C-alpha positions, 0 to 999 in steps of 0.5 A, spaced: 666 874 449 671 869 449 675 867 456 681 867 452 687 872 452 685 878 448 690 880 442 688 887 444 687 890 451 687 898 453 686 900 460 684 907 462 687 910 456 687 917 455 691 922 450 691 930 451 693 934 445 694 941 445 692 942 452 685 938 450 683 931 452 682 928 446 681 921 449 679 919 456 678 912 460 678 908 454 678 901 456 677 896 450 678 888 450 679 886 442 679 878 442 683 874 436 679 874 430 673 879 432 672 884 427 671 891 432 668 897 429 669 904 432 663 908 430 662 915 432 661 922 428 668 926 425 672 929 431 670 924 436 677 921 437 677 915 432 683 916 428 687 918 435 685 912 438 687 907 432 694 911 432 695 909 439 693 902 438 698 902 432 703 905 437 704 910 432 703 915 438 704 914 446 698 915 450 698 921 455 696 916 460 694 908 460 696 902 458 696 898 451 697 890 451 698 886 445 697 879 446 698 880 454 704 884 454 704 891 456 707 895 449 706 902 452 713 904 454 718 900 451 721 902 444 723 895 442 717 892 444 713 897 440 717 896 434 716 888 434 709 889 435 707 894 429 711 889 425 705 884 427 700 889 425 698 894 418 694 900 418 690 903 412 689 910 413 683 914 411 687 917 405 692 913 403 699 914 401 701 910 394 708 911 391 710 913 385 711 907 381 707 900 379 701 897 383 705 891 384 712 895 387 707 898 391 704 892 395 711 889 395 714 894 399 712 891 406 714 885 403 721 887 401 722 891 407 721 884 411 727 881 407 722 876 403 725 873 397 723 875 390 719 868 388 716 869 395 714 876 393 711 874 387 707 868 389 704 872 395 702 878 391 699 874 385 694 872 390 693 878 393 692 882 387 687 877 385 683 878 391 683 885 391 681 884 383 687 889 381 691 883 377 690 887 370 693 893 374 699 890 376 704 895 372 700 901 372 702 907 376 698 907 382 698 914 382 694 914 376 688 910 379 681 912 382 680 913 389 677 906 390 682 903 387 687 906 391 684 904 397 685 897 395 692 898 393 693 900 400 689 894 403 692 889 399 699 892 401 697 891 408 694 884 408 700 882 403 704 882 410 699 877 413 698 882 419 695 879 426 691 886 426 688 890 421 687 897 423 682 901 418 681 908 418 674 910 415 676 905 409 670 908 405 669 915 407 671 919 401 668 914 396 662 913 391 657 908 393 660 903 388 667 903 390 664 903 397 661 896 395 667 893 393 671 895 399 666 892 403 666 886 399 673 886 400 674 886 407 668 881 408 673 876 404 679 878 408 675 876 414 673 870 411 680 868 408 685 870 413 681 871 420 685 877 421 682 881 427 680 887 424 679 894 428 675 899 423 673 906 424 667 909 421 662 914 422 657 909 418 652 906 423 650 901 417 657 899 415 659 897 422 652 893 422 654 889 416 661 888 417 663 888 425 662 883 430 661 888 436 661 895 436 664 901 440 660 908 440 665 913 441 663 920 442 667 926 445 673 922 446 669 917 450 666 910 449 660 910 451 658 903 450 660 897 447 656 890 444 653 887 438 650 892 434 643 890 435 644 891 442 647 898 441 642 900 436 636 898 440 638 900 447 642 906 447 645 907 454 644 915 453 640 921 449 647 922 445 647 915 444 640 915 442 641 921 437 647 918 434 643 911 432 638 915 429 632 915 434 628 921 432 623 920 437 626 922 444 621 925 449 622 927 456 618 925 462 618 923 469 616 916 471 609 917 475 608 909 476 611 902 476 608 895 477 611 889 474 616 893 470 610 897 466 611 904 467 607 910 466 611 916 464 608 923 464 610 928 459 608 935 458 601 934 456 600 926 455 602 919 458 606 914 455 606 906 457 613 903 457 616 896 459 622 898 464 625 897 471 625 905 473 622 907 479 617 912 480 619 919 480 625 918 476 626 923 470 627 919 464 628 919 456 622 915 452 626 913 446 621 910 440 624 908 433 620 912 428 619 905 424 616 903 430 610 908 429 604 906 426 599 911 423 591 910 422 585 914 420 581 911 427 583 910 434 580 903 434 585 900 429 591 898 434 591 894 440 597 898 442 598 901 449 600 908 446 595 911 441 595 919 440 591 923 436 595 929 432 596 933 425 601 931 420 606 937 420 610 934 415 611 928 410 618 927 406 618 921 401 625 918 399 624 912 395 619 907 397 619 910 405 615 916 407 617 920 414 611 923 417 612 928 422 606 929 427 604 934 432 601 930 438 602 935 443 609 933 442 613 931 436 612 924 433 616 922 427 613 915 423 616 911 418 612 908 413 611 906 406 610 910 400 604 906 399 601 907 406 601 914 405 597 913 398 592 909 401 590 913 407 591 919 402 596 922 408 597 929 407 599 936 411 594 938 416 590 931 416 588 928 423 591 921 424 592 917 430 599 915 432 601 908 436 606 904 439 607 898 443 609 899 450 615 894 449 617 899 443 619 904 448 626 904 450 627 908 457 634 911 459 634 915 465 636 922 465 643 923 467 
């Protein structure tokens, strides 16, 4: 991360609504030109946090700094700062007028001349692929087209920070792909700082430089998506990023950062700095589990025999659930299922490497 002054910084930010803490202890740093994704399930506080960053609402506690200035309290500073940002709502509002007039609204409000507005909008309409729609009533458009109008209206003002709240939540896959392509183009052309909220982990992976995981009003982890995806710091985080195999146990021994973890009926070997006696969660992503019909087919340290309890095939991939004395899920190709003649009730050997186990200390 850059040592330069962040464009947005929050310290101990919190919001209490209707007697309930919706956000707690939010400490964020967002650098100029960065794309930061707030990722969390519905109800985790993402929209509330965006509203605080956009200075629409005042926090119950903590501070918001914009470009090094505390803008939490001063009404004048809040208004001036809001003019440097743009916020696209999850369900954007469009006016009962043409696409052109909808996008021009913010520029007229800023007092830009008609000629300059026309020049700016020609460029923006081309960018959002709505040049042929300029005279159409915005309320006659599809959901994806309305979202593009809202994004166009936001970027027409050339904001320093663009805030996006679930920009594709209500859209079909084709419209979602168009919006993601548009966001990518904005990033490349304008180098705008973007803070986007999404419940879609894969969208965060595709678009963001860094992600912040927001659960129950707290940011539990920030980092690049590989770090957050592969090394979640809590059981809740592991669940959210799609780790299907989370096995509770106690570290029995530790030597040179290789530990043995005792579960109810088995022992798992892993790479970790945990000490003997610590209670842990052993996390193994389902794609790291391999299946074989004999024990001698692998060099992996962890091999368990079990009976297939369930197979679910989705396209070219199959999710195989195995009862090894504990539940273990493997993600394999449909071709592997066919070649090994896998079926419910069949005995198999499930294996994974010690390096594939991510160990989390229990709270």
